[in-house]
Backbone as a chain_set.jsonl record, in Angstrom:
{"seq": "MALGLMRGRMPGEGCEVKDRAYQLAEQVAEAFRGRFGHVACRSLTGVDLSTSEGREAYRRDDTHNKLCVELVAEAARLAHDAIRA", "coords": {"N": [[124.751, -17.398, 8.83], [126.971, -16.443, 10.37], [127.332, -19.08, 11.609], [128.017, -20.679, 9.584], [130.129, -19.934, 8.433], [132.266, -19.984, 10.254], [131.731, -22.791, 11.144], [131.292, -24.158, 8.541], [131.817, -25.762, 5.671], [135.496, -25.788, 4.389], [137.735, -25.55, 1.466], [138.437, -28.201, 0.111], [137.299, -29.875, 2.434], [134.973, -32.437, 2.956], [131.059, -33.235, 2.331], [130.162, -33.743, 4.797], [131.228, -32.267, 7.06], [129.495, -29.863, 5.967], [126.98, -30.806, 6.573], [127.413, -31.036, 9.262], [127.48, -28.176, 10.078], [124.792, -27.116, 9.076], [123.279, -28.587, 10.594], [123.923, -27.316, 13.037], [123.165, -24.842, 12.667], [120.087, -25.593, 12.269], [119.961, -26.248, 15.113], [119.891, -23.766, 16.188], [118.136, -22.512, 15.25], [115.893, -24.169, 16.127], [116.322, -23.51, 19.112], [115.599, -21.055, 19.257], [112.95, -20.755, 18.309], [111.479, -22.304, 20.095], [111.65, -20.292, 22.3], [110.608, -18.192, 21.246], [108.571, -19.101, 19.886], [108.423, -18.46, 17.167], [110.346, -18.128, 14.124], [110.366, -16.107, 11.898], [110.157, -12.791, 11.216], [107.952, -11.549, 10.555], [106.172, -12.847, 12.079], [106.735, -12.625, 14.467], [106.852, -9.945, 15.16], [104.574, -8.927, 14.435], [104.262, -7.21, 12.436], [104.093, -6.388, 8.6], [106.562, -5.81, 7.357], [106.889, -5.414, 4.414], [105.007, -3.664, 3.548], [103.642, -0.408, 3.296], [102.234, 0.219, 5.42], [102.8, -1.679, 7.026], [105.344, -1.171, 7.608], [105.108, 1.546, 8.719], [103.55, 0.962, 11.028], [105.607, -0.314, 12.685], [107.619, 1.75, 13.037], [105.769, 3.539, 14.464], [105.175, 2.222, 16.708], [107.623, 1.525, 17.763], [108.625, -0.688, 17.385], [111.238, -1.852, 16.753], [113.316, -1.24, 19.029], [111.751, -1.93, 21.242], [111.116, -4.82, 20.745], [112.675, -5.984, 18.58], [115.642, -5.603, 18.894], [115.99, -7.295, 21.418], [115.322, -10.032, 20.424], [117.343, -9.912, 18.413], [119.656, -10.059, 19.536], [119.33, -12.289, 21.245], [119.429, -14.248, 19.285], [121.963, -14.345, 18.288], [123.46, -14.373, 20.378], [122.695, -17.288, 21.078], [123.571, -18.564, 18.411], [126.213, -17.81, 18.627], [126.77, -19.476, 21.22], [126.617, -21.999, 19.884], [128.327, -21.962, 17.898], [130.696, -21.841, 19.827], [130.648, -24.275, 20.621]], "CA": [[125.912, -17.101, 7.907], [128.227, -16.611, 11.12], [127.651, -20.514, 11.7], [128.798, -21.304, 7.985], [131.757, -19.162, 8.262], [133.042, -20.768, 11.621], [131.752, -24.388, 11.318], [131.043, -24.554, 7.408], [132.958, -26.579, 4.787], [136.138, -24.993, 4.09], [138.029, -25.807, 0.73], [138.98, -29.694, 0.493], [136.637, -30.76, 3.149], [134.01, -33.043, 2.42], [129.844, -32.655, 2.821], [129.815, -33.968, 6.313], [131.094, -30.849, 7.605], [128.555, -28.885, 5.764], [126.045, -31.288, 7.248], [126.748, -30.494, 10.726], [127.042, -26.56, 10.073], [123.479, -27.16, 9.136], [122.42, -29.336, 12.081], [123.851, -26.338, 14.097], [121.742, -23.958, 12.465], [118.68, -26.013, 12.79], [119.676, -26.215, 16.703], [120.143, -22.326, 16.575], [116.494, -21.992, 15.005], [114.894, -24.596, 17.266], [116.284, -23.108, 20.361], [114.978, -19.733, 19.29], [111.698, -21.14, 18.327], [111.261, -22.712, 21.365], [111.687, -19.476, 23.129], [110.111, -17.266, 21.116], [107.361, -19.145, 19.137], [108.489, -18.105, 15.575], [111.702, -17.478, 13.692], [110.045, -15.315, 10.798], [110.212, -11.528, 11.508], [106.238, -11.013, 10.419], [105.266, -13.84, 13.194], [107.34, -12.121, 15.448], [106.68, -8.519, 15.269], [102.997, -8.928, 14.127], [103.626, -6.82, 11.215], [104.414, -7.128, 7.627], [107.669, -4.732, 6.547], [106.882, -5.374, 3.059], [104.353, -2.658, 3.004], [103.699, 0.794, 3.765], [100.944, 0.398, 6.744], [103.488, -2.605, 8.142], [106.562, -0.209, 8.21], [104.227, 2.654, 9.864], [103.083, 0.58, 12.487], [106.95, -0.874, 13.393], [108.335, 2.84, 13.296], [104.793, 3.915, 15.509], [105.364, 1.269, 18.065], [109.018, 1.595, 18.359], [109.026, -2.302, 17.48], [112.9, -2.141, 16.792], [113.632, -1.061, 20.038], [111.044, -2.688, 22.133], [111.249, -6.244, 20.75], [113.768, -6.377, 17.954], [116.991, -5.771, 19.677], [116.116, -8.24, 22.362], [115.374, -10.839, 19.382], [118.555, -10.284, 17.598], [120.592, -10.245, 20.683], [118.915, -13.744, 21.887], [119.879, -15.107, 18.04], [123.216, -14.117, 18.226], [123.983, -15.527, 21.75], [122.497, -18.595, 20.442], [124.627, -18.816, 17.362], [127.727, -17.844, 19.632], [127.178, -20.647, 21.918], [126.488, -23.024, 18.906], [130.129, -21.764, 17.572], [131.632, -22.179, 20.337], [130.375, -26.002, 21.158]], "C": [[126.938, -17.019, 8.94], [128.608, -18.099, 11.336], [128.233, -21.189, 10.172], [129.948, -20.654, 8.132], [132.664, -19.991, 9.329], [132.993, -21.94, 11.439], [131.527, -25.029, 9.739], [132.271, -25.414, 6.935], [133.868, -25.566, 4.258], [136.577, -25.667, 2.743], [138.393, -27.336, 0.867], [137.932, -30.575, 1.526], [135.083, -31.456, 2.714], [132.56, -32.535, 3.316], [129.766, -32.86, 4.036], [130.042, -32.663, 7.245], [129.976, -29.77, 7.234], [127.231, -29.312, 6.486], [126.038, -30.837, 8.558], [126.811, -28.895, 10.94], [125.568, -26.711, 9.672], [122.405, -27.741, 10.241], [122.748, -27.989, 12.886], [122.849, -25.086, 13.851], [120.206, -24.473, 12.792], [118.519, -26.253, 14.233], [119.354, -25.135, 16.991], [118.643, -22.138, 16.664], [115.663, -22.887, 15.963], [114.933, -23.955, 18.484], [115.279, -21.674, 20.356], [113.482, -19.636, 19.312], [110.879, -21.659, 19.121], [110.965, -21.266, 22.656], [110.792, -18.307, 22.887], [108.781, -17.397, 20.04], [107.656, -19.41, 17.567], [109.964, -17.832, 15.603], [111.489, -16.372, 12.758], [109.586, -14.04, 11.423], [108.303, -10.945, 11.603], [105.62, -11.786, 11.56], [105.78, -12.889, 14.202], [106.93, -10.906, 16.25], [105.103, -8.288, 15.148], [102.758, -7.651, 12.899], [104.33, -7.124, 9.973], [105.055, -5.675, 7.12], [107.564, -4.515, 5.019], [105.924, -4.555, 2.604], [104.321, -1.663, 3.792], [103.256, 0.789, 5.359], [102.233, -0.474, 7.806], [104.686, -1.415, 8.46], [106.261, 1.119, 8.789], [103.99, 2.053, 11.027], [104.68, -0.11, 13.318], [107.696, 0.578, 13.86], [107.174, 3.694, 14.677], [105.202, 3.286, 16.811], [106.635, 1.031, 18.48], [109.216, -0.354, 18.575], [110.61, -2.482, 17.689], [113.205, -2.287, 18.343], [112.77, -1.864, 21.393], [110.82, -4.38, 21.65], [112.24, -6.471, 19.783], [115.305, -6.573, 18.264], [116.985, -7.008, 20.755], [116.11, -9.741, 21.265], [116.802, -10.963, 18.917], [119.537, -10.502, 18.623], [120.312, -11.664, 20.911], [119.874, -14.374, 20.468], [121.302, -15.093, 18.079], [123.988, -14.506, 19.444], [123.696, -17.047, 21.249], [123.378, -19.244, 19.471], [126.145, -18.891, 18.14], [127.923, -18.898, 20.144], [127.026, -21.967, 20.994], [128.002, -23.152, 18.226], [131.085, -22.487, 18.221], [131.683, -23.686, 20.878], [131.114, -26.811, 20.599]], "O": [[127.995, -17.526, 8.564], [129.777, -18.482, 11.3], [128.853, -22.246, 10.051], [130.904, -21.307, 7.716], [133.714, -20.553, 9.017], [134.077, -22.521, 11.497], [131.564, -26.253, 9.614], [133.315, -25.685, 7.528], [133.397, -24.563, 3.722], [135.806, -26.608, 2.552], [138.682, -27.637, 2.025], [137.799, -31.792, 1.402], [134.212, -30.786, 2.16], [132.543, -31.871, 4.352], [129.142, -31.956, 4.591], [129.197, -32.165, 7.989], [129.596, -28.93, 8.05], [126.459, -28.469, 6.945], [125.043, -30.338, 9.084], [126.233, -28.388, 11.901], [125.032, -25.954, 10.481], [121.252, -27.459, 10.568], [121.765, -27.506, 13.448], [122.037, -24.557, 14.61], [119.36, -23.849, 13.434], [117.411, -26.439, 14.735], [118.577, -25.019, 17.939], [117.997, -21.771, 17.645], [114.75, -22.345, 16.587], [113.872, -23.738, 19.069], [114.459, -21.345, 21.213], [112.82, -18.841, 19.979], [109.66, -21.562, 18.984], [110.226, -21.334, 23.639], [110.299, -17.585, 23.753], [108.145, -16.482, 19.518], [107.218, -20.35, 16.904], [110.662, -17.472, 16.551], [112.419, -15.566, 12.723], [108.62, -14.13, 12.181], [107.7, -10.241, 12.414], [104.548, -11.375, 12.002], [104.878, -12.326, 14.822], [106.729, -10.788, 17.459], [104.539, -7.434, 15.831], [101.679, -7.213, 12.502], [105.166, -8.026, 10.029], [104.434, -4.718, 6.66], [108.093, -3.554, 4.461], [105.765, -4.508, 1.384], [104.83, -1.743, 4.909], [103.893, 1.293, 6.284], [102.555, -0.12, 8.94], [104.782, -0.885, 9.567], [107.162, 1.764, 9.325], [104.235, 2.652, 12.074], [104.675, -0.322, 14.531], [108.308, 0.599, 14.927], [107.656, 4.303, 15.632], [105.514, 3.916, 17.822], [106.831, 0.37, 19.5], [109.708, -1.024, 19.483], [111.12, -3.126, 18.606], [113.325, -3.408, 18.837], [113.357, -2.284, 22.39], [110.256, -5.091, 22.482], [112.926, -7.419, 20.165], [115.997, -7.532, 17.922], [118.024, -7.656, 20.886], [117.051, -10.512, 21.452], [117.4, -12.033, 19.026], [120.359, -11.369, 18.328], [121.313, -12.352, 20.711], [120.955, -14.921, 20.685], [121.796, -16.187, 17.808], [125.136, -14.941, 19.364], [124.619, -17.846, 21.088], [123.877, -20.35, 19.682], [126.941, -19.829, 18.173], [128.947, -19.527, 19.878], [127.374, -23.024, 21.52], [128.651, -24.187, 18.081], [131.917, -23.298, 17.814], [132.651, -24.162, 21.471], [131.034, -28.01, 20.869]]}, "num_chains": 1, "name": "protein.A"}
């Protein structure tokens, strides 16, 4: 969303600007996937947060602090770098 806000189409601009934002988003996703292997939470964490069992495992294993904080920080860094480029 930040990429779209900062690099996306503004009123009066054409589709080429929107396409550039999509390309940046794909670059960020590919860089993240290259580092971590996936972009989907379920694949990254190994838990299904749509189930009570998955949510319990997430809490029990402290997945937020042990894994998610690093993943979100890296995604934000990649997006930041793409916006500044």
